[in-house]
C-alpha angles and dihedrals in degrees: 000000000000096000112149103159125029118236121240093259090050092050092055102034105043098061093047092047092051088053091056096249124147113247134212108188131178111196136143125242116279094035096110099262095149092055090043091066102019099059098047092045090054089049093052093047092050092048092051107031119193130195109255111236131192114293091352126145129196102181122029117196118188123199130179099227138037093239094053092046090051091048093051092048091050091052093046091051090050092048092048096044110130093029133090093246117121129210124198128193124207127174139144130266095059137077111292096207098078089049090051091052092050092049092051094083095043130246141227098219121032114188110189148155113240098244098051091042090057089049091056092044091051090052092047091242093133135036112217096174091098099051111138100174128038120190125186109192119196091001092174090062090048090056091046090053093051099252095134093102092049090049091053090052091051091049089058090056101046120073118272091227106069143109111263127198121190120190122186139162092232141019097236123167090256091054092049090050091049092047093052090063096040108040133062116211092331128198108240117222121182121176124185096325112213093349123136122224116270088222092067118093107211125203135169131199123204108219141145114267094240091055097051095094092054093049092048091051092050093047092053097043101038094045093040094232107184100185121033130165110205122194124211129179101225133044094231090050090054091051093047094047093050090050092050093049090052088051088054090055096258114127105234139162135189130223126191141132095284093058118095117250092248091053092048093048092048093049093048092048091050090050092051094049091046095243086118113052101191127033115195112201142168121233097258095045092050092052107116096013109147112186110174113235096000103180105190137039121180125195100208086179125017115243120251091228114060093214089062089063089062090049091049099050089041088077087078132045093048132148092013095304115128118241140195125222122190126186125197106211122193121197092261090055097058092099091053089053091051091052090051091050090050090053094047092041090225141086122257112216107251118196130182112243099233117206093031098087125114128023128351113274118259095251092054092044090048091052090050091048092049091049092050091047091050091052091048091050091050090051091048092052091049091053092048091051091052092049091050091052091050090049093052092048091049093051090049090053094244097116135062118266118276118276116272118266090248093063094046091061095047094100092048095056116095095196111090092207091053092049092049093047094048092047090053090050092050094048093047093050091046091054093049093046091050091050092048092049092051093051092047091049092055090050096228135056114266114259114242113240116246112257114251112258110242126196115223093219090055088057095046107139094352096115129019092211094035116172128159109268118249114257120252090244091062091046090051092047090053091049091049094053096070111166097205095249117128113267118214109203090194095059115118093244090061096049132089132184115216120206123198113265103212116085127201118240120259123186096192110136094225090064097055122107119210120225126192123241089251090058093050093044091052091057097040098045094110096046132081110219091202093062103036136005124257106285118258113229120245087235115095091214099068124054110180121220120183125192126199101228113003125067112292120242137193126200115238117182098217097159092058093049118021096031093049091045091053094046094049097041092050091062098046122114115256112283097016116127132221120210140171119235124207119235 
């Protein structure tokens, strides 16, 4: 493998791992973490061989991103070359069937992302009951990406007795909390926390945001940089920057979470074999990227989190090879640069990019104008194609009739009342035309449903203004007899205020209504008071109370119904209705 001298994290972690101890390690990228757990795990498996069974796993390695998982699997395969040990890689974004077939015969090392691992476990494609070693690489990034719930689900599947290794860039409070539930008497390893490599030459340019693209182009072309990793904050910014660099004649590609796995793999392979000169990436997509001998890293935009700056520039200056990190700092990013310097406890040389003041040059502005015009032309063609499709469907009789002339001129009217009235007309006609088309399609008019038979005694006291509801057939007939006049649905005659039906009980004497014995006897004629009490009405308004000797009484909450009805209805606009609604 070409290793001659172990790194600090390897010196501290490998002996403890060979002894079977749990490990909590904080180390930056490029410090040899993969070899720190991969080599001793291979040694322990070779010293205690186990027959590989179907769907079995001995060592489970979890990574937050596909690129990091692929990098770990590649390293494990290289370390285990010449042995009988097998490593399997599973992650999302690709077909699950080949992964299922590879897991069928079992594996020694399973490198996986949490989501796809749970998919395989749910489908019974993998058996995690025999896991001996559990490794969480870049656990801080897993927590940042919201994998904590997936990790907890996985911990319930793997055996409780195991050796657990947790690697993180920092010892944050969240990591310490996670480690307390995962690790047993762990060995703590902390290597150069939040320190950048001394082999990286750092440089910053002060420049206006709109001139960054021009400066980046000139840096790449004038200095003849043949391999550059550029970081952007947002996915759309990465796409746009890659497109602009290609316009400038610089072969570039973008990778981020919205790209398919095949596109990301192709872009990364092209970048490694130098067919792609510039790779534009977001922070999450670049996590785990290991490009051997990468000479240049450019921060097109500074990260919002200072620790991410260390992760970014850590892609270069690895394995003893010097690197170069350049940051393009706009005036609104000066505070971000100060926060990074505070974290690094050192000053980053900031120079003013002379010759890039003022407006954007004509060639850049012309390119931007051409790109905007091309997008506008593409949008225009798309709209014309949609109109052509609608026109063909309308001629073939497969679409609804065209909108009325009134609705077409809604947007042209400057009077709000005219626009509102014409919109109402258009919507009403559209509803009637749709109803007519549906009835004609069925071939026969729709039969009106029979109104539900209501018993008057069941509605006793339910509504103060109780009237049998109009049947749906009458409502439909009224809707069908549209006169052509504009209908305003917000007019008072089309409005109704609904009050809640149920009433709270109130025992106040002034709200009681006296009934005669004849009234009570009429209602209780079919009941035997010795066998069951007087029935309580389904209505919430009346609660019946019967006494043996004195005059019977029933409580009727008139103030909460009639009085409120009168007070509300007296203040309504002319024509507006007031109704009670059942609960």
